[in-house]
Residue frames as qw, qx, qy, qz and C-alpha x, y, z in Angstrom:
[[0.459, 0.265, -0.425, -0.734, -57.92, 55.91, 83.13],
 [0.737, 0.058, 0.573, -0.355, -60.59, 53.23, 82.76],
 [0.063, 0.234, -0.842, -0.482, -60.02, 50.48, 80.21],
 [0.690, 0.136, 0.166, -0.691, -63.58, 49.84, 78.96],
 [0.693, 0.315, -0.593, -0.261, -62.56, 46.86, 76.74],
 [0.275, 0.192, -0.874, 0.353, -61.10, 44.96, 79.69],
 [0.301, 0.006, 0.558, -0.773, -63.97, 45.80, 81.94],
 [0.707, 0.198, -0.066, -0.675, -66.67, 44.74, 79.49],
 [0.562, 0.251, -0.771, -0.163, -65.22, 41.24, 78.82],
 [0.822, -0.428, 0.095, -0.362, -66.91, 38.60, 81.04],
 [0.407, -0.517, 0.753, -0.010, -64.76, 35.89, 82.69],
 [0.228, 0.276, -0.842, -0.405, -63.97, 32.83, 80.67],
 [0.129, 0.234, 0.942, -0.201, -66.45, 30.52, 82.46],
 [0.357, 0.588, 0.372, -0.623, -69.26, 33.03, 81.67],
 [0.340, 0.525, -0.481, -0.614, -68.17, 33.27, 78.00],
 [0.072, 0.081, -0.981, -0.161, -68.29, 29.46, 77.75],
 [0.228, 0.403, 0.787, -0.408, -71.72, 29.43, 79.28],
 [0.371, 0.614, 0.019, -0.696, -72.96, 32.09, 76.83],
 [0.322, 0.415, -0.692, -0.496, -71.62, 30.26, 73.79],
 [0.038, 0.058, 0.996, -0.054, -72.86, 26.82, 75.04],
 [0.333, 0.525, 0.585, -0.521, -76.34, 28.36, 75.39],
 [0.364, 0.621, -0.200, -0.665, -76.25, 30.13, 72.02],
 [0.323, 0.374, -0.795, -0.352, -75.02, 27.06, 70.15],
 [0.861, -0.165, 0.092, -0.472, -77.29, 24.73, 72.19],
 [0.259, 0.488, -0.832, 0.046, -74.36, 22.39, 72.84],
 [0.541, -0.114, 0.702, -0.448, -76.55, 20.26, 75.14],
 [0.851, 0.358, 0.017, -0.384, -78.08, 18.79, 71.93],
 [0.643, 0.541, -0.541, 0.019, -74.67, 17.24, 71.08],
 [0.157, -0.534, 0.719, -0.415, -73.86, 16.05, 74.56],
 [0.589, -0.067, -0.801, -0.079, -73.99, 12.42, 75.76],
 [0.082, -0.004, -0.688, 0.721, -74.60, 13.61, 79.34],
 [0.193, -0.567, -0.776, -0.199, -78.24, 12.86, 80.20],
 [0.246, -0.636, -0.418, 0.600, -78.36, 15.66, 82.73],
 [0.082, -0.295, 0.278, 0.911, -77.54, 18.19, 80.00],
 [0.159, -0.255, -0.745, -0.595, -80.33, 16.82, 77.77],
 [0.254, -0.632, -0.723, 0.119, -82.88, 16.89, 80.53],
 [0.214, -0.677, -0.244, 0.661, -81.99, 20.43, 81.57],
 [0.508, 0.748, 0.289, 0.314, -81.50, 21.61, 77.97],
 [0.034, -0.945, 0.280, -0.165, -78.38, 23.25, 79.26],
 [0.580, 0.406, -0.626, 0.326, -74.79, 22.30, 80.01],
 [0.718, -0.647, 0.054, -0.250, -74.55, 20.63, 83.34],
 [0.922, -0.100, 0.000, 0.374, -70.96, 19.34, 82.95],
 [0.485, -0.452, 0.181, 0.726, -67.58, 20.87, 82.13],
 [0.386, 0.864, 0.171, -0.273, -68.38, 23.89, 79.95],
 [0.038, -0.755, 0.536, 0.376, -64.81, 24.36, 78.79],
 [0.378, -0.145, 0.885, 0.232, -64.46, 20.76, 77.65],
 [0.501, 0.580, 0.639, -0.062, -67.81, 20.83, 75.76],
 [0.294, 0.907, -0.019, -0.301, -66.98, 24.12, 74.01],
 [0.119, -0.632, 0.686, 0.341, -63.51, 22.89, 73.05],
 [0.466, 0.097, 0.872, 0.114, -64.95, 19.59, 71.78],
 [0.465, 0.742, 0.458, -0.152, -67.49, 21.43, 69.74],
 [0.114, 0.871, -0.291, -0.379, -64.84, 23.71, 68.34],
 [0.270, -0.353, 0.841, 0.310, -62.73, 20.74, 67.21],
 [0.468, 0.369, 0.803, 0.022, -65.76, 19.06, 65.72],
 [0.379, 0.850, 0.244, -0.274, -66.96, 22.18, 63.88],
 [0.009, -0.737, 0.530, 0.419, -63.47, 22.76, 62.44],
 [0.344, -0.102, 0.902, 0.239, -63.37, 19.15, 61.17],
 [0.461, 0.625, 0.620, -0.112, -66.87, 19.55, 59.58],
 [0.217, 0.894, -0.081, -0.383, -65.83, 22.81, 57.95],
 [0.148, -0.558, 0.723, 0.380, -62.59, 21.31, 56.60],
 [0.424, 0.149, 0.883, 0.132, -64.40, 18.29, 55.19],
 [0.414, 0.765, 0.441, -0.222, -67.07, 20.43, 53.57],
 [0.089, 0.849, -0.321, -0.409, -64.37, 22.60, 52.03],
 [0.276, -0.306, 0.858, 0.307, -62.55, 19.47, 50.69],
 [0.451, 0.429, 0.782, 0.024, -65.76, 18.10, 49.18],
 [0.316, 0.873, 0.187, -0.322, -66.65, 21.43, 47.61],
 [0.047, 0.751, -0.523, -0.400, -63.18, 21.87, 46.11],
 [0.387, -0.139, 0.880, 0.238, -63.05, 18.24, 44.93],
 [0.422, 0.549, 0.720, 0.051, -66.29, 18.64, 43.00],
 [0.161, 0.875, 0.060, -0.452, -65.65, 22.19, 41.71],
 [0.798, 0.475, 0.225, 0.295, -64.57, 22.21, 38.05],
 [0.189, 0.925, -0.211, 0.255, -62.63, 25.47, 38.43],
 [0.500, -0.686, 0.523, -0.079, -60.56, 24.01, 41.31],
 [0.885, 0.074, 0.428, 0.168, -60.01, 20.80, 39.30],
 [0.608, 0.737, 0.050, 0.292, -58.73, 22.88, 36.37],
 [0.105, -0.899, 0.369, -0.211, -56.44, 24.88, 38.70],
 [0.751, -0.431, 0.501, -0.001, -55.13, 21.67, 40.23],
 [0.865, 0.335, 0.311, 0.208, -54.45, 20.19, 36.80],
 [0.384, 0.867, -0.099, 0.300, -52.69, 23.31, 35.65],
 [0.377, -0.800, 0.441, -0.154, -50.61, 23.38, 38.78],
 [0.879, -0.128, 0.447, 0.105, -49.63, 19.72, 38.18],
 [0.749, 0.569, 0.144, 0.308, -48.50, 20.56, 34.68],
 [0.093, 0.910, -0.278, 0.294, -46.45, 23.63, 35.88],
 [0.614, -0.627, 0.476, -0.058, -44.86, 21.51, 38.64],
 [0.906, 0.126, 0.353, 0.196, -43.95, 18.82, 36.09],
 [0.530, 0.775, -0.031, 0.344, -42.36, 21.41, 33.78],
 [0.232, -0.869, 0.371, -0.230, -40.40, 22.83, 36.73],
 [0.819, -0.353, 0.449, 0.044, -39.17, 19.38, 37.73],
 [0.839, 0.398, 0.226, 0.293, -38.06, 18.65, 34.12],
 [0.303, 0.880, -0.151, 0.334, -36.30, 21.95, 33.81],
 [0.458, -0.774, 0.412, -0.146, -34.47, 21.37, 37.09],
 [0.864, -0.165, 0.447, 0.164, -33.26, 17.96, 36.14],
 [0.730, 0.559, 0.149, 0.364, -32.04, 19.15, 32.73],
 [0.097, 0.899, -0.224, 0.364, -30.17, 22.09, 34.34],
 [0.766, -0.605, 0.218, 0.026, -28.57, 19.90, 37.03],
 [0.123, 0.752, -0.630, -0.147, -24.80, 19.68, 36.66],
 [0.920, 0.180, -0.338, -0.082, -23.59, 16.38, 35.25],
 [0.837, -0.509, 0.139, 0.143, -21.41, 14.17, 37.41],
 [0.121, 0.870, -0.471, -0.087, -17.68, 14.98, 37.18]]
């Protein structure tokens, strides 16, 4: 039986090349050869992984900024702080006294 899913997937190097081309990673690269060729001329895997790390950091920072300025999230954080304070007080009042 032929496994079409396995057969259709290109090798890792080719996948990196496809994504590097689609995302135009050469624009972010410090390698002059990449800029001149408008294509990756270095280590594709390293460039793709560096871009993945960078894009995750940008996404996380944008999410933090959005949540920090969002009044709904601020209200939720404030309510959570109140609930945690109540929980802490109830735990200390229920703690057994020293014998």
